[in-house]
Each structure stands twice: as structure tokens, then as C-alpha cells.
C-alpha positions in Angstrom: -38.6 -1.1 2.2 -37.0 2.1 0.7 -38.4 1.1 -2.7 -42.0 0.7 -1.3 -41.7 4.1 0.4 -40.7 5.6 -2.9 -43.7 4.0 -4.7 -46.1 5.3 -2.0 -44.7 8.8 -2.3 -45.6 8.8 -6.0 -49.1 7.6 -5.3 -50.0 9.8 -2.3 -49.5 13.5 -1.5 -46.7 14.0 1.0 -49.0 15.3 3.7 -51.0 12.0 3.6 -47.9 9.9 4.2 -46.9 8.7 7.7 -43.6 10.0 9.0 -40.6 8.0 7.9 -38.7 6.5 10.7 -35.1 5.5 10.2 -34.7 1.8 10.7 -32.0 0.6 13.1 -29.3 -1.8 12.1 -30.2 -5.4 12.6 -26.6 -6.4 13.0 -24.7 -6.5 16.3 -21.3 -4.7 16.5 -19.4 -8.0 16.2 -21.2 -8.9 13.0 -20.6 -5.4 11.5 -16.9 -5.7 12.5 -16.6 -9.1 10.8 -18.4 -7.8 7.7 -16.1 -4.8 7.5 -13.0 -6.9 7.7 -14.3 -9.3 5.1 -14.9 -6.4 2.8 -11.4 -5.1 3.4 -9.9 -8.5 2.7 -11.8 -8.6 -0.6 -10.5 -5.2 -1.5 -6.9 -6.3 -0.7 -7.4 -9.3 -2.9 -8.2 -7.0 -5.9 -5.0 -5.0 -5.0 -3.0 -8.1 -5.2 -4.4 -8.9 -8.6 -3.2 -5.5 -9.7 0.4 -6.2 -8.6 0.0 -9.7 -9.8 0.0 -8.4 -13.3 3.2 -6.5 -12.7 4.8 -9.6 -11.2 3.7 -11.7 -14.2 5.3 -9.2 -16.6 8.5 -9.2 -14.5 8.7 -13.0 -14.7 8.0 -13.2 -18.4 10.6 -10.5 -19.4 13.2 -11.6 -16.9 13.1 -15.1 -18.4 13.4 -13.5 -21.9 16.1 -10.9 -21.1 18.1 -12.3 -18.1 21.2 -10.1 -18.9 19.1 -7.0 -19.1 17.5 -7.6 -15.7 20.8 -8.6 -14.1 22.4 -5.4 -15.3 19.5 -3.3 -14.3 19.4 -4.8 -10.8 23.1 -4.2 -10.3 22.6 -0.6 -11.2 20.2 -0.1 -8.3 21.2 1.1 -4.8 20.9 -2.0 -2.6 21.8 0.0 0.6 19.0 2.5 0.0 16.6 -0.3 -0.9 17.5 -2.2 2.3 17.0 1.0 4.4 13.5 1.4 2.9 12.7 -2.2 3.6 13.7 -1.9 7.2 11.6 1.3 7.5 8.5 -0.3 6.1 8.8 -3.4 8.2 9.2 -1.2 11.3 6.2 0.8 10.3 4.2 -2.3 9.9 5.2 -3.2 13.5 4.1 0.2 14.8 0.7 0.0 13.1 0.2 -3.5 14.6 0.9 -2.0 18.0 -1.7 0.7 17.3 -4.4 -1.9 16.4 -3.6 -3.8 19.5 -3.5 -0.8 21.8 -6.9 0.6 20.6 -8.5 -2.6 21.7 -7.1 -2.0 25.2 -8.2 1.7 25.1 -4.6 2.9 25.2 -5.4 6.1 23.2 -2.1 7.8 23.8 -0.1 4.8 22.6 -2.3 4.5 19.5 -1.7 8.2 18.7 2.1 7.8 19.0 2.2 4.6 16.9 0.1 6.2 14.1 2.4 9.2 14.1 5.5 7.0 13.9 4.0 5.0 11.1 3.2 8.2 9.1 6.7 9.5 9.7 8.2 6.2 8.5 6.1 6.4 5.4 7.3 10.0 4.8 11.0 8.9 5.2 10.3 6.1 2.7 8.8 8.6 0.2 11.8 11.0 0.6 14.2 8.2 0.0 12.4 7.1 -3.2 12.4 10.7 -4.4 16.1 10.9 -4.1 16.5 7.5 -5.7 14.3 8.5 -8.6 16.0 11.9 -9.0 19.5 10.3 -9.1 18.4 7.6 -11.7 16.7 10.1 -14.0 19.5 12.6 -13.8 21.9 9.8 -14.9 19.7 8.9 -17.8 17.8 5.9 -16.3 14.2 6.6 -17.2 11.2 4.4 -17.9 12.2 4.4 -21.5 15.7 3.1 -20.9 14.8 -0.5 -21.2 12.2 -3.1 -20.2 13.7 -3.5 -16.7 13.5 0.1 -15.9 9.9 0.3 -17.4 8.9 -2.4 -14.9 10.9 -0.9 -12.1 9.3 2.5 -12.4 5.8 1.0 -13.0 6.0 -1.3 -10.0 7.7 1.1 -7.5 5.5 4.0 -8.8 2.3 2.1 -8.2 3.6 1.0 -4.8 4.5 4.6 -4.0 0.9 5.7 -4.8 -0.3 3.1 -2.3 2.2 4.6 0.3 0.6 8.0 -0.2 -2.9 6.6 0.0 -1.9 4.8 3.2 -0.5 8.0 4.7 -3.7 9.8 3.9 -5.8 7.0 5.5 -3.6 7.0 8.7 -3.8 10.7 8.8 -7.6 10.6 8.8 -7.6 7.9 11.4 -5.3 10.0 13.6 -7.6 13.1 13.2 -10.7 11.1 14.2 -8.8 9.5 17.1 -8.0 13.0 18.4 -11.7 13.8 18.1 -12.5 10.9 20.4 -14.3 8.8 17.8 -12.3 5.6 18.4 -12.0 3.5 21.5 -12.0 -0.1 22.5 -15.7 -0.4 21.6 -15.2 1.2 18.2 -11.8 0.3 16.6 -12.9 -1.3 13.3 -11.6 1.6 11.1 -8.2 1.5 12.7 -7.9 -2.2 12.2 -8.9 -1.9 8.6 -6.4 0.9 8.1 -3.8 -1.3 9.6 -4.6 -4.1 7.2 -4.1 -1.7 4.3 -0.7 -0.6 5.6 0.3 -4.2 6.0 -0.5 -4.7 2.3 1.8 -1.8 1.4 4.6 -3.4 3.5 4.0 -6.9 2.0 4.2 -5.7 -1.6 7.5 -4.0 -1.0 8.9 -7.1 0.7 8.3 -8.8 -2.7 9.5 -5.9 -4.8 12.8 -5.5 -3.0 14.4 -8.8 -3.7 13.0 -9.0 -7.2 14.3 -5.6 -8.3 17.4 -5.0 -6.0 18.9 -8.4 -5.2 19.6 -9.9 -8.6 23.3 -10.5 -8.7 25.7 -12.5 -10.8 28.1 -15.1 -9.3 30.9 -12.7 -10.0 29.4 -9.7 -8.2 29.3 -6.4 -10.0 31.9 -7.1 -12.5 31.4 -5.7 -16.0 27.9 -7.0 -16.6 26.4 -3.6 -16.7 29.0 -2.2 -19.1 28.7 -5.2 -21.4 25.0 -4.9 -21.3 25.0 -1.4 -22.9 28.0 -2.2 -25.2 26.2 -5.1 -26.8 22.8 -3.6 -26.7 20.8 -6.3 -25.0 17.9 -3.9 -24.6 
């Protein structure tokens, strides 16, 4: 229809054309909601493909250099990683409450839950900043070895998604305060929640792969031997 209007505009003077009337959507709200969710799921699938490449690289190099990955994992702070895991899982819970609450028109609860989710994301980011700073100051950079290359790549890309998620939730919160979302219009908040669940899910996989590799003898001298014999 738009193409035909364009052709007519080329053939006829503008004053001879009938006024253009905007066409209304032929989809009911439920159909539009389902279509939006389907589009978001497809987008999330592409995101999983991105991390899938990192997971594949991890599996390949871990099988080739088991000592390197064991030593690298033992050098990470499990306590800090566990705290970040708990924070993200809790933030996923709060955003789920927000999605449920908006469908019941509990605007105040939605506002609180979005704020708490954003604060949790900020705490996670601050923790990662201190973790990165400590590692780099002690000489553990992306160029240290293959383990740390994958560590910084995977957690860095994930951190980028955390920042994007914070921005998305911030925009949703702003529009919520403007009165744009309610129980009859909550698709955007639900989609934002799905994106945040992806951020949480990716970390749940990264945490054990990177932080929980341990030898049967605990943190003995594996790390020291690793650098002495130059496995990297």
C-alpha cells in the first residue's frame, strides 16, 4: 500500500492526490503481545549463539590445557563470585515480581522492584570493577594466558549486557513514572524482564565454569607449579 502511494505521488501532482489516511493496526493487543515476545525470544537466541562461541572456546582449550585452567580458576575469588551470583539471582527474582505486578496494576510495587533490580546490577558491576582492578594490579591481564583471555572476554561481554540491561530497566522505569505502562500495556516490561533473565542465566553458567574448578587436593601448589613449569 505504501509503495502504491509512492508511485501515485510520482505520477500526479501533490494537490491532485487524496489525503493519506493512516491505517490502523489489524492485530489485536494479544496478537501484538505474542509477536513482540516471539521477536524477543529470537533475539535472545542470537545472544546465546554469541556466548555459545565463548563456551565452545572454553571447552576446547580446557581440554587441551587442563592444568592451566585449574590453576587459573584457583586464582579467582570464589567468595566474590558467589556473592555476585546471589545478587544476580535475587535481581532476577525482583524483575519477575515486577512483571507479575504490572499485570495486576500494582504500579508502586513495579517501581520498587525495578529500582531494586537496577541497584543489584550496580552492586554486581562495582564488585566486578574491584575484581578486575585487583587482578590487573597483580599482573593477571588478558594476555597472561588462554584462561585469562577467555575469562576477561566472557565476563567482559557479560558485563556489557549488564550495562545494557541497566539502561533498558532505567528507560522502563522512566516510562512507568510517566504513566505509560499498566495492566493493559505491559509488553515492554515483560520483554525487559526476559532480557534481564538472560543476563542472569549466562552468569549462572559462567560462575561454575570459571570459579569452581578445583583439584582433589584443594588449593595446594597447583598455581605455583603452573607458572614454574610454564604450562601457558
